N, C-alpha and C positions, 0 to 999 in steps of 0.2 A: 657681213661677209657674203651676202646673198649673191652679189655680183661674181664672187669667186666661185661659188657653187655653180652658177650657170656657165662658168668657163670650163668646167670639167665635163666633157661629153660622156653621159651615162648611157652608152650605147652597147657595151659588151659586158663589163664587170667592174666591181669596186673592191679593192683590197684595202680595208680600213686598219691601218697599223698604229694610229695615233702618232704622237711625237714625244721626243724626250722630255721628261718631267712628270709631274703628277697633276691630276685634276685639282684646280685651286679650291680652297676652302670657301664654302658658300655656293659651290657649283655642284654639289652631289648629294644634298639633302641627308647628310649623316647627322641624325638626331643627337648623337653622343657629342658632337662638336658644334651643335647649334647652328648648323648651316642654314641659309635663307632661301633655298631653291636653287635651281640650275639655270643660270642665264645663257644667252646665245653666245657660243665661242666657236673658234675654228679649230680643226685638227688636220693632221698631215695624212694625206691619202695620195699614193702614186705620185709623190713629189709635187702635189698641188695642195693649196689649202682650200677646203670646202666648208660651207657653213654647217652648223650643228645638225640642221635637218637634212642634210645630204643623204645620209644613210637611209632614214625613213622613206625619203622620196624614192630612192633607188629601189628599195624593196617593194614599195607600192606600184612602181613602174614594171616590175618584173625583172629588174636587173640582178644578176647574181652578186651577193655580198659575202665576204669573208672577213670577219673581224679578228684581229690578233692583238693580244696584250692590252695596251691602253685602248686600242680600237674596240676591243671586247667590252671594256668598261664604259666607253662613251656610247657605244650602241645600247647597252643596257639603260643608261640614263636618257638617251634619245627616245626610248620606248616607255618612259615613264618610271624607271627603276631608280633605286638609290645605292650609294656606295659607302662602305666603311673607309674612313681616311687612313687608319692604321689598324690593319688586320691583326698584327701581332699584339694589340693592346685589347683586343676584343675577347672576353672570357670564352674559353673552349676552343678558340682558334689557334693554329700554329703559327710560326713565323715563317712567311713565305718569301722573304727578301733573300737576295743573293748575298754572298760575302764578296764585296768588291776588292778585297785585298788579294784575292786569288786569281789565277789566270783565267781568261775568257773561256777556255775549254772546260774548266771546272765550274765557273759561274753559270754557263749554259748547258752544263751536263745534266743528266737525270737527277731530279731531286726528290721526288715523291710519286706515288702512284695516285691515279684518279680512277674512279669507278664509273664506267660508262652505263647510262641508263638502259635497261633492258628494253628492246624494241625501238631504240632511238636511231637517229641517222648515224651517228658516229659508230655506234656498235655494229651496224650494218655494213660499214666500210671494211671491217676486218673480221667480224664475228667474235672479237674479243670482249671480255667483261671488264679487264683492267689494262691500263697501259701506264708506262713510266713517262713523265713529263719533266721539263725544267721548270724553274720557279724563280721569277725575277720581279716581284711587285710587292709594295707595301699596301696599296689600296686593294679592294675586292668588293664583290657584290654583297650588299645587305639585303635589299629587297629586289627581287626579279621583276622586271617591267611587265605590265599586262600584255598578253599575247606572246610572251616568250616561254619556251619549255626548256627545262633542264636537260642537258645532254651529258654532263659529267659533273662529278663532285670529288673533292680531295677528301682523304680519310677523316679529316676534321669537320667535314659537312660543307665546307666552303664550295660554292658554285664555280665550277671551272670552265664550263662550256654550256652554250644554250643555242637553240634554234629559233627563228621566228615562225610561230605556228601559222599556218594557212598562207604562207608566202607563195607567190606564183612561181619563184625559182629558188635556186640554192641560196640560203640565207642562214649562216652559222657564224658562231664566234667563239673563240678559245682563249683562256687567260695566259696560256703558255706560248712559248715560241717555237711553232712547228717548223719554221723556215731554217732553224739552226741545223746544219748538216742534215738536210731533208733527204738527200739522196740515199743516205745510208740508214734512214729510218722508215721501215715499211709503212708505219701509220701515216707519217708525214706525207709520203709519196701518195698514198691512197687519198688522203685529204685533198691535196693540191690537184691530183688527177680529177677528182670529182668536181672541184671548183672549175678546173680548166674545161672539163666536159660541159659544164653548165654555160660557160661563157661562149664555148663554140656553138652550142645549141641557140644561144640568145642571137648569135650573128647570122644564123640561117635566114 
């Protein structure tokens, strides 16, 4: 998929959302399920498929990057981290999946708190220590990739957000869906405003 990656102009910003589905077994280094490494694969970003290394290349080039949900998971793996295939089966972790029998407003509604890291980039956006987020995932971070720093954790300790340390520009990722009704969510507005500001700065 390298040619697909070259087709995406990394000149302003990258919104890494991932695509519907889960990271396939054997691609996330989950020792509990005997995975055998993480091969090259593509993911959906701004309506285009880019190669697995697209995010790391963007960060290295100083392109602002925001990862959301599966994009958050894929960024962690791209930087050398690992994932749990089924968080709800991990001892001490909660069930972070949505109830698909409910209406979308409920599925994407507030599900639990996350604690923002003191002195981190996300806390600086609003000055809050905790925020409410939605939760629609079965996979989750096991080991954080080298060069990544925790920005938020769920109350069960699961990493819910991280930043790329020493990145040249905005480089953050969150496990939840801040785009859901973002206009009415002060934290989501602040997050996307910061991402947009970084993209505008990149274009100067």
